[in-house]
C-alpha positions as CSV (number, residue, x, y, z in Angstrom):
1,M,100.7,160.6,88.9
2,S,99.6,157.8,86.6
3,G,99.7,154.2,86.3
4,C,98.4,151.5,88.4
5,C,98.9,151.9,91.5
6,P,98.0,155.1,93.6
7,G,101.2,157.6,94.5
8,V,103.1,155.6,92.8
9,Q,104.8,157.2,89.5
10,V,105.7,154.9,86.5
11,G,109.3,154.6,86.3
12,G,109.8,154.6,82.3
13,A,108.5,152.7,79.7
14,G,108.6,147.9,80.5
15,K,108.5,149.1,83.8
16,S,106.1,148.2,86.4
17,C,104.3,150.5,88.6
18,C,103.6,148.6,90.9
19,P,106.7,148.1,93.8
20,A,108.4,145.1,93.7
21,A,106.2,143.0,95.2
22,P,107.3,140.8,98.7
23,K,108.5,137.2,98.7
24,T,105.0,135.4,98.5
25,A,104.1,132.7,101.7
26,E,104.8,130.4,98.5
27,A,108.5,130.7,98.4
28,A,109.6,129.3,101.8
29,P,107.3,126.0,101.5
30,M,108.9,125.6,97.4
31,G,112.3,126.0,99.1
32,E,112.0,123.7,101.2
33,L,110.8,121.3,98.6
34,L,113.5,122.1,96.3
35,Q,115.9,121.5,99.3
36,G,114.5,118.0,100.3
37,Q,112.7,119.6,103.7
38,H,109.5,119.0,102.9
39,L,109.2,116.3,105.6
40,G,112.2,117.5,108.0
41,S,115.8,117.2,107.5
42,D,116.6,114.2,108.5
43,H,116.1,111.7,105.6
44,D,117.3,108.5,107.0
45,A,114.6,108.9,110.4
46,V,111.6,109.1,107.8
47,K,113.0,106.1,105.7
48,A,113.6,103.9,108.5
49,S,110.0,105.1,109.8
50,V,108.6,103.6,106.3
51,Q,110.8,100.7,106.5
52,Q,109.1,100.1,109.6
53,Y,105.3,100.5,108.8
54,Y,105.6,98.8,105.5
55,G,108.3,96.2,106.4
56,Q,106.9,94.7,109.7
57,E,104.1,96.6,110.7
58,L,101.9,96.2,107.8
59,H,100.9,92.7,106.9
60,S,98.3,93.1,104.6
61,S,96.6,95.9,102.9
62,S,93.5,94.9,105.7
63,D,95.5,96.1,108.3
64,L,95.6,100.4,107.1
65,K,94.2,102.9,108.7
66,T,92.7,104.7,106.2
67,A,91.8,104.5,102.2
68,A,95.1,106.5,100.9
69,C,97.0,103.1,100.3
70,T,94.0,101.4,98.6
71,S,91.5,104.1,96.9
72,C,91.9,103.2,93.1
73,K,89.2,102.1,91.3
74,A,88.5,99.1,89.6
75,P,91.2,98.4,86.8
76,P,90.6,98.1,83.8
77,P,89.2,94.6,82.3
78,E,92.3,94.0,80.7
79,I,94.5,94.7,83.8
80,R,92.0,93.0,86.2
81,A,92.5,89.8,83.9
82,H,96.3,90.4,84.4
83,L,95.8,90.5,87.9
84,K,94.2,87.3,88.4
85,D,97.5,85.3,86.9
86,V,99.5,87.6,89.4
87,P,100.6,85.6,92.9
88,Q,97.6,86.1,96.3
89,E,100.9,87.1,98.3
90,I,102.2,89.7,96.1
91,K,98.5,91.2,95.9
92,D,97.7,90.8,99.5
93,R,100.6,92.8,99.9
94,F,99.8,95.8,97.7
95,Y,99.7,99.2,98.8
96,G,98.4,101.4,96.1
97,C,96.2,104.2,94.7
98,G,95.8,103.9,91.2
99,T,96.2,101.7,88.1
100,P,99.3,103.2,86.9
101,L,99.3,101.0,83.9
102,P,98.8,102.2,80.6
103,L,97.8,99.7,77.9
104,G,100.0,99.5,74.9
105,I,103.5,99.1,75.8
106,T,104.6,95.8,74.5
107,G,108.5,96.3,73.6
108,L,109.1,99.4,76.1
109,R,111.7,99.7,78.9
110,V,109.7,100.0,82.1
111,L,111.1,101.3,86.0
112,D,108.7,101.1,88.9
113,L,109.4,103.8,91.2
114,G,108.8,101.7,95.4
115,C,107.6,98.3,93.5
116,G,106.5,97.7,96.9
117,T,106.1,93.1,96.5
118,G,105.8,94.2,92.4
119,R,102.2,94.0,91.6
120,D,102.5,96.2,89.0
121,C,105.7,94.9,87.7
122,Y,104.5,91.7,87.1
123,V,101.5,92.9,85.0
124,A,104.0,95.5,83.5
125,A,106.0,92.3,82.8
126,R,103.1,90.7,80.6
127,L,102.1,94.4,78.9
128,V,105.7,94.8,77.4
129,G,106.0,91.5,76.1
130,E,109.7,89.0,75.8
131,S,110.7,92.5,73.4
132,G,110.2,95.0,76.8
133,S,112.0,94.9,80.2
134,V,110.5,95.9,83.8
135,T,113.1,97.1,86.6
136,G,111.6,97.4,90.3
137,V,113.4,99.5,92.9
138,D,112.9,99.4,96.3
139,M,114.3,100.3,99.5
140,T,112.0,97.9,102.2
141,P,113.9,94.5,102.0
142,E,110.8,92.5,103.5
143,Q,108.8,93.7,100.4
144,L,111.5,92.8,97.6
145,A,112.0,89.5,99.2
146,V,108.4,88.9,98.1
147,A,108.6,90.4,94.9
148,R,111.3,87.7,93.9
149,K,110.2,84.8,95.4
150,Y,108.1,84.9,92.2
151,V,109.8,85.7,89.2
152,D,111.1,82.7,87.9
153,S,107.6,80.4,88.4
154,Y,105.6,83.3,87.1
155,T,107.9,83.7,83.6
156,A,107.8,80.2,83.0
157,Q,104.2,78.8,83.6
158,V,102.1,82.2,83.3
159,L,104.4,84.4,80.6
160,R,105.8,81.2,79.3
161,Y,108.6,83.2,77.8
162,A,112.4,82.1,78.0
163,K,114.0,84.3,80.6
164,P,112.4,86.5,83.0
165,N,112.6,90.2,81.5
166,M,111.9,91.9,84.8
167,R,114.8,92.4,88.1
168,F,114.2,93.6,91.3
169,V,116.7,96.1,92.7
170,Q,116.8,97.5,96.6
171,G,117.9,101.4,96.7
172,T,116.0,104.5,96.9
173,I,113.8,106.3,94.8
174,E,115.8,109.3,95.4
175,K,119.0,108.6,93.8
176,L,118.8,105.4,91.2
177,E,121.8,104.0,91.6
178,G,122.5,101.8,88.2
179,I,119.9,103.4,85.9
180,A,121.9,104.6,83.3
181,D,120.4,108.5,81.8
182,A,117.8,107.9,79.1
183,S,117.8,104.3,79.6
184,Q,114.2,104.1,80.4
185,D,110.9,104.6,78.2
186,L,108.2,104.7,80.3
187,I,108.3,105.4,84.4
188,I,105.1,104.3,87.0
189,S,104.5,104.4,90.7
190,N,101.4,103.4,92.7
191,C,101.2,106.0,95.7
192,V,105.3,105.7,96.6
193,I,106.5,109.2,95.9
194,N,104.3,111.2,99.1
195,L,106.6,109.1,100.9
196,S,109.7,110.4,99.7
197,P,111.9,112.9,102.4
198,D,113.6,114.5,99.1
199,K,110.6,114.4,96.3
200,A,112.6,116.8,93.8
201,S,115.4,114.6,93.7
202,V,112.9,112.2,93.0
203,L,111.7,114.1,89.5
204,R,115.2,114.9,89.2
205,E,116.0,111.5,88.8
206,A,112.9,110.3,87.2
207,Y,113.5,112.7,84.2
208,R,117.4,112.3,84.6
209,V,116.6,108.5,83.4
210,L,113.8,108.8,80.8
211,A,115.2,108.3,77.7
212,P,113.4,111.8,75.1
213,G,110.2,110.6,74.7
214,G,109.7,108.9,77.6
215,E,106.9,109.8,79.9
216,M,106.5,109.4,84.2
217,Y,102.9,107.9,84.5
218,F,101.7,107.8,88.0
219,S,99.0,107.5,91.2
220,D,99.8,109.1,93.9
221,V,98.0,111.0,97.2
222,Y,98.2,115.0,97.0
223,C,96.1,117.5,99.1
224,D,94.0,121.0,98.6
225,R,96.4,122.9,101.0
226,R,99.8,123.0,102.3
227,L,99.8,120.8,105.9
228,P,102.1,121.7,109.2
229,K,105.0,120.2,109.8
230,E,103.6,118.2,113.4
231,L,101.0,116.3,110.1
232,R,103.9,116.1,107.6
233,T,105.6,114.5,110.3
234,H,103.1,112.1,112.2
235,P,104.6,108.3,112.0
236,V,101.0,107.1,111.3
237,L,100.2,109.8,108.6
238,L,103.2,109.4,107.1
239,G,102.9,105.5,106.8
240,E,99.2,106.1,105.4
241,C,100.5,108.4,102.8
242,L,98.9,111.6,104.0
243,G,101.7,113.2,105.9
244,G,103.4,113.6,103.1
245,A,100.9,114.3,100.3
246,L,102.1,117.2,98.3
247,Y,99.4,120.3,97.9
248,I,98.3,119.8,94.1
249,N,99.6,123.5,93.2
250,D,103.6,122.6,94.4
251,F,103.4,119.3,93.1
252,L,102.7,121.3,89.6
253,R,105.6,124.3,90.4
254,L,107.8,121.2,91.7
255,A,107.3,119.1,88.2
256,R,107.5,122.1,85.8
257,E,110.7,123.1,87.9
258,V,112.8,120.0,86.8
259,G,111.9,120.0,83.5
260,F,107.9,118.5,83.4
261,T,107.0,121.5,81.7
262,D,103.2,120.3,81.4
263,P,101.9,117.7,83.7
264,R,98.7,116.4,83.0
265,S,96.0,115.1,85.1
266,L,94.8,111.7,83.9
267,E,92.0,111.1,87.0
268,A,91.5,112.0,90.5
269,E,89.1,110.1,93.3
270,P,88.7,111.2,96.5
271,I,90.6,109.7,99.9
272,A,88.1,108.5,102.8
273,I,90.1,108.7,106.4
274,N,87.3,106.6,108.3
275,D,90.0,106.7,111.4
276,A,88.2,109.1,113.9
277,E,91.6,110.3,115.1
278,L,93.4,110.5,112.3
279,A,90.5,112.3,110.6
280,G,90.6,115.0,113.7
281,A,94.0,115.8,113.4
282,V,93.7,116.6,109.8
283,G,91.1,118.8,109.8
284,E,89.6,120.3,106.9
285,A,92.0,119.2,104.5
286,K,90.7,117.3,101.5
287,F,92.9,114.5,100.1
288,F,92.7,113.2,96.1
289,S,94.6,110.3,94.6
290,I,95.9,111.4,91.4
291,T,97.5,109.8,88.6
292,Y,99.5,112.4,86.4
293,R,101.4,112.0,82.9
294,L,104.3,114.0,82.8
295,F,106.3,113.6,79.1
296,K,109.9,114.4,78.7
297,I,110.1,115.7,75.5
298,P,113.3,118.4,76.0
299,G,112.7,121.5,73.7
300,R,109.2,120.8,72.8
301,L,106.8,121.6,75.8
302,E,105.9,125.2,76.3
303,T,104.7,126.7,79.8
304,L,101.5,127.7,77.9
305,C,98.9,125.7,75.1
306,E,99.9,127.9,72.0
307,D,98.0,127.2,68.9
308,Y,99.5,126.1,65.7
309,G,96.8,124.8,64.2
310,Q,97.4,121.2,64.1
311,V,95.4,118.5,64.4
312,A,95.1,115.0,65.8
313,V,93.7,112.0,65.0
314,Y,93.5,108.7,66.9
315,K,93.6,105.6,65.1
316,G,91.5,103.2,67.6
317,T,95.0,101.1,67.7
318,L,95.8,100.9,71.7
319,P,94.4,97.9,73.3
320,G,91.3,98.1,75.2
321,H,90.5,102.0,73.7
322,K,88.7,101.0,70.4
323,H,86.4,103.4,70.3
324,A,87.9,106.5,72.3
325,Y,91.7,107.2,74.5
326,A,91.6,110.0,77.0
327,L,95.5,111.4,77.0
328,D,93.8,113.4,80.2
329,D,91.0,114.9,82.2
330,H,89.7,117.1,79.1
331,H,91.7,115.7,76.0
332,R,89.2,112.7,75.1
333,F,90.2,111.6,71.5
334,I,87.4,109.4,69.5
335,A,88.8,107.0,67.2
336,N,88.8,108.8,63.2
337,K,87.5,112.2,64.6
338,P,90.1,115.0,64.1
339,M,90.5,117.2,67.1
340,L,92.4,121.0,67.3
341,V,95.1,120.3,69.4
342,C,97.6,123.1,71.2
343,G,101.0,122.7,69.7
344,N,101.7,120.3,73.6
345,T,99.6,117.7,73.0
346,A,100.3,117.2,69.6
347,S,103.7,116.3,70.6
348,M,102.9,114.3,73.5
349,V,101.0,112.0,70.4
350,E,103.4,112.4,68.0
351,E,106.9,112.5,69.5
352,T,106.0,109.8,72.5
353,W,105.6,106.2,72.7
354,L,102.0,107.2,71.7
355,K,102.8,107.8,68.1
356,P,102.3,104.2,66.0
357,H,98.7,105.2,67.6
358,F,98.3,108.6,66.2
359,I,98.0,111.0,63.0
360,V,98.8,114.7,63.2
361,T,98.8,117.4,60.6
362,G,100.6,120.6,60.1
363,N,103.8,121.7,62.4
364,R,104.8,124.6,64.4
365,D,105.7,126.8,60.8
366,V,102.7,128.8,61.7
367,H,100.9,130.5,64.8
368,Y,97.4,131.6,65.3
369,G,97.8,132.7,69.0
370,Q,97.1,131.3,72.8
371,F,94.8,128.1,72.2
372,D,91.9,128.2,73.9
373,C,92.2,126.0,76.9
374,G,88.4,125.9,78.0
375,T,87.4,127.6,81.3
376,P,88.8,126.7,84.6
377,V,87.0,124.7,87.2
378,T,88.7,123.7,90.5
379,L,89.2,119.9,91.9
380,S,86.8,120.9,94.9
381,S,83.9,121.7,92.2
382,Q,83.7,119.6,89.6
383,P,83.4,115.6,90.0
384,A,87.0,114.1,90.4
385,G,88.8,113.9,86.9
386,G,86.0,116.0,85.3
387,A,89.2,119.8,86.0
388,A,89.9,121.5,82.9
389,C,92.5,124.2,81.6
390,A,92.7,127.6,82.7
391,P,92.9,130.0,80.8
392,G,96.7,131.5,80.5
393,G,97.6,128.1,81.3
394,A,99.4,124.7,79.5
395,C,96.7,121.8,80.0
396,C,97.6,120.4,83.3
C-alpha cells in the first residue's frame, strides 16, 4: 500500500491515489445557475414581480425597506458635479448600490443593463462626449417613460450636443435583442443583475455584445452564502435586491464559465438591513455591494496569475486620477512609478480602453512561473474593498 489515501493502492503513473470524489454540494447550485433556475423555473413570474415592485410599488428611493438599493458611497467629485445637472425626477427614482461610471471614457460605446430611469446613462452621455454613445435597456415601461422624458432638453441645454447620443430601449437583459455582437466597449449596470431570473444568460449576452478589449464595469448585491429557495423567491427580498443576490464564489464561478476568466473586485461595502422582519428572515447572512470589473480579452487572460517579468507604468492621465489609479482592490498604480504585474494585469491595462494611460514593458516570450499574488484575506476579516489575491488564484 502506498500513496496519500490509507488502504488505497496507487493505480499507476499520473493517476490519483484517491477514489473519485463524489459530486460536491456546489454542483446542484451551479447547475441551477447555468440553467437559469436560480430564482425558479417561472421566469415570467419573477419579471412580473420585479416590474410590479419597481413600476408601481416604489415611487422614490425613500420607499425602500433596506439600504441594498441605495447603499453606494458618495461618488467621486467629478461624478457628483455631473449629477447636479441630471433632472430631479430621474434622481428621485434612482435605485443603485454603486457608482459604475469610470472616468476617461470619451468616445466609447456604453451599454447600461437595467438602466431604470436612466440616471447613470445621463452621466455617461456626458462622459463619452459627442463622439460616444449610450444605450439603456430596461423592461419596466414606467421607468423608461421617465428616462426618455428629458433626453432632448438635457442634450440641448446641458450637453449642448447637436443631437442626442443616448437612447433607451425596452427589453430584457437576458436577451439583448437589437444589440449586435462585439458592438459595445463598456457595459455598466447598477444593482440590477441580482433581479434577473437567468443570470447566466445576462453574463453570456454581456460577453457576446462586448467588443474584444471591452469591459463590464458594474455594481451589484452579493451574499456571503447561498440563500435557501424560500428567501430567493420572497417577493419583498427579491425587490429589495437581496433575494436574488448570488453567493460571491458562485458569481466568480459563473463569470469564469461564460468567458470572463479573471474577475476583479474594485470595491465592496456592507449592506445594512434596517427592517426587523427582513433582518429576521435572512438570519446570519451578510450582504455586500460589490463593484466588479470583467474584461473580455479573448485568449489572453489565464486562470492563474503568471509571471512574465512585465512592468506597467501609469501615466497619471485619467481624469480624476492624477496621482494614482486603482485597477481593482489590490492593484493601485502610483503615477509614473513602475510596477511589476502578472500577465493578466498587463493585458487589462494594455489591451483595453485603458491602453492610452499605461506603458507596459515586456511580453510573454519568457515565463518565470506563478506570479506572487499575496496572502488570502476573506471579506469578513478585511475592511470592505481590501481583499487581496489568494496564492494559486487569479487576481480576483
